[in-house]
N, C-alpha and C positions, 0 to 999 in steps of 0.2 A: 814504405808501408807495404808495398807488394812483396818485397823481400821477406819482411817479417811474417806476413800471412802465409807465404809459401813455405818458409822454414817451419812454421807451426804445422802446416798441412803435411809436410814431408815427415816431421816427427810422428804425427798421428799415423801416417802410412806405414812407417817403419815399425811402430808399435803393433799395428794390426797384422803385420806379416809374422809376428810371433818371435822375433829375434830378441836376444837379451838386451838389457839396458846398456851394458858395456859395448855390445856390437852396434847398437843404435848411436851411441855417443861417438864411436869411431867413424861410423858412416857419415854422421853430421859434420864431423871435423875433417873429413877426408878431402884431399885436393882433387879427387876424382868423383864428384857427385854423380848420382844416377843421371843418365843421359836424358830421360824424359823430363826429370825435374829441371835440368839445365835449359833444355829447349823451351819448355813451358814458361820458365821464368824470363827468359830472353824475349819470347813472343809477347808475353803480357807487358813487359817493360817497354818493348817497341810500340805496342798499341797505345800505351800510356803516353809515350813521347809524341806519337802522331796526333792523338786527341789533344794533348797539351798545346801543340803548335797550332792546331785548328782552332781551339777555343781562344787562344791568345790573339790570333788574327781576326777572328769574328768579333771579339770584344773591342779590340783596338781600332779596327777599320781604317787605319793609316799606319804607314811605316811597319807593315806586318813582318817583313823580313828582318829588319833591325831588331824588333822586339823578340822575334823567334830566336835570333842569335843570342840575345841576352838570356832568354829562357833556356837555351841549350847549354850555355856556360854555367848557369845556376844549377841545372840538372846534373851536369857532369861533376861539378864541385861537390854537391851534396852526395851524389852516388859514390864518389871516391872517398869522401870523408866517412861514410857509413860502412865501408868495407872493414872487416876485422882482421885482414891480413891473411886469412886462410884461403881466399879465392885464388884460383889459378890465374896466371897472367893472361892466358888466352880468353878466359871468360870476361875479365875486366876489359880486354881489348875489344871483344865482340860487343859488349854492352856499350862501350864508348862509340864504336862505329855505328851501331844501331841508333843511338841517341842523336849523333851528328847527322845521320841520314834522314831519320823519320820526323824529327821535330820541324825542320824546315819544310819537309814534304807536307806535313799537316798544315803549316802556315801557308804554303802555296795553295793548297786546296781551299783553305779558308779565304784567302785573298781572291781566288777565282769566284767564290760564292759572293764575296763582298762586291766585286765588280759587276756581277750579273744582276745585282739588286735583290737577291733572295735572302 
C-alpha cells in the first residue's frame, strides 16, 4: 500500500515539475529512481515494519519473537511478490534487510513494554 501511495505521489510530483508525459513514464520505469523517493519509501517501509512488529508483540503478549518472525516472512513474501521486476536489486536488498532488522526490533520493544506491565 505504501508503495502504491508513493508511486502515485511521485507521479504527481513529476507532473508538477512540468516534464512531458513521456519523460514522466520513463522516470517512473527507470531503474534509477529519484534518490529522495527511494530513501523516503525505504524509511516509511522500515517504520511500517517496526510498528508491525510492535503491534504484533503487544497484541500477542506471548511468543512475541516467534510471531514477529512469522510476520517478517509474510512481509517479505508479499513485498517480493508485489515487485514488478523494474526495481533495482539493491533496492530490493535494502528493503529486505530493513524488514528483517526492524520487524523483530519492533517486537522486542513491544515485548519490553509487555514485561513492564504497561
